[in-house]
C-alpha positions, -999 to 999 in steps of 0.1 A, spaced: 250 -341 -551 221 -366 -555 192 -368 -531 204 -401 -519 239 -387 -512 223 -359 -493 202 -384 -473 233 -405 -464 253 -374 -453 227 -361 -430 215 -332 -452 179 -324 -460 167 -344 -490 137 -351 -512 120 -382 -498 101 -387 -530 133 -391 -551 133 -425 -570 168 -434 -559 160 -426 -522 129 -448 -524 148 -476 -541 175 -475 -514 149 -476 -487 132 -506 -503 166 -524 -503 169 -515 -466 134 -529 -459 143 -562 -476 176 -565 -456 157 -558 -424 131 -584 -432 159 -610 -439 176 -601 -406 145 -601 -385 133 -634 -399 166 -653 -398 177 -679 -372 199 -666 -345 227 -690 -357 225 -679 -393 259 -664 -403 241 -642 -428 228 -620 -399 263 -606 -395 266 -599 -432 232 -581 -433 241 -558 -404 275 -551 -420 257 -541 -452 231 -519 -433 251 -498 -407 283 -478 -405 310 -489 -381 297 -525 -376 322 -547 -358 321 -581 -340 312 -563 -307 280 -546 -320 250 -568 -310 216 -561 -326 186 -582 -316 155 -591 -336 129 -565 -343 154 -539 -354 140 -512 -378 157 -483 -395 152 -460 -425 186 -460 -442 210 -479 -419 240 -462 -433 232 -431 -412 237 -452 -380 274 -448 -370 288 -472 -343 320 -460 -326 327 -494 -310 310 -519 -288 272 -515 -286 242 -535 -276 208 -528 -293 181 -549 -276 149 -563 -290 124 -542 -311 144 -510 -314 136 -484 -341 162 -459 -355 146 -433 -378 180 -423 -392 169 -396 -417 200 -378 -402 231 -391 -386 227 -412 -354 260 -417 -336 261 -446 -310 291 -443 -286 314 -471 -276 299 -494 -249 264 -480 -254 235 -501 -241 201 -495 -257 173 -513 -240 143 -531 -257 117 -511 -275 137 -479 -277 131 -453 -305 158 -430 -317 141 -405 -340 159 -380 -362 128 -373 -383 106 -344 -375 79 -328 -396 78 -290 -400 54 -271 -377 37 -253 -406 7 -274 -417 9 -264 -454 46 -273 -455 39 -306 -437 13 -315 -464 40 -308 -490 63 -332 -472 84 -307 -453 108 -321 -427 134 -307 -403 156 -338 -395 183 -334 -368 212 -357 -358 213 -376 -325 244 -385 -305 245 -412 -278 277 -409 -259 302 -436 -249 292 -458 -220 255 -446 -219 226 -468 -210 191 -462 -223 165 -483 -203 136 -500 -219 111 -480 -240 131 -448 -241 124 -423 -269 151 -399 -281 139 -370 -302 157 -351 -330 188 -330 -322 195 -346 -288 229 -354 -275 232 -378 -245 265 -373 -227 290 -400 -219 281 -423 -191 246 -410 -188 217 -433 -177 182 -427 -191 154 -443 -171 129 -467 -187 100 -451 -205 117 -416 -206 112 -392 -235 144 -373 -241 136 -339 -256 168 -321 -249 205 -327 -243 215 -348 -212 248 -340 -195 275 -366 -191 274 -389 -160 239 -381 -149 207 -401 -143 178 -387 -162 141 -399 -162 106 -389 -171 85 -373 -198 100 -349 -206 133 -365 -194 151 -345 -167 183 -350 -147 176 -363 -112 212 -370 -100 248 -370 -110 269 -402 -112 304 -402 -97 331 -412 -121 368 -414 -124 
């Protein structure tokens, strides 16, 4: 398996591999084209289709979108990604059906190792992130590596999600914590 294949399947990979770097450069070029195009430009749709997995006509991504690979972002259905969102998809990010992600959110799979010598060598410990169906992340939310946000959860603006959030709850703060349950059918 090549380093790029490892990267696009959510495994640990060599970030200095030439094929990985070339792929990331292609992603940067596509993001530049997307973020600098007119809203009415039909090429916007083609760019996003080329970037992410599971794109459909009901996935809406606003300007200012940033990602590392794009192909590690998996949409399960309808989704709204508001302005200036960053997805550090060095592992798999799953975005559930009917998910709403507010402006300036950061979804971060990438994490450096704790050991300083390993960090200097480029050591990482990336982990996947899952955002459940019908979730809502308010503005400026940061989701850290390895987190799963349950179906129907609401994350308050400015929160930093460091651990899993149960379904149908409201969670807020830094670190984010559950403050109430949401009744559901």
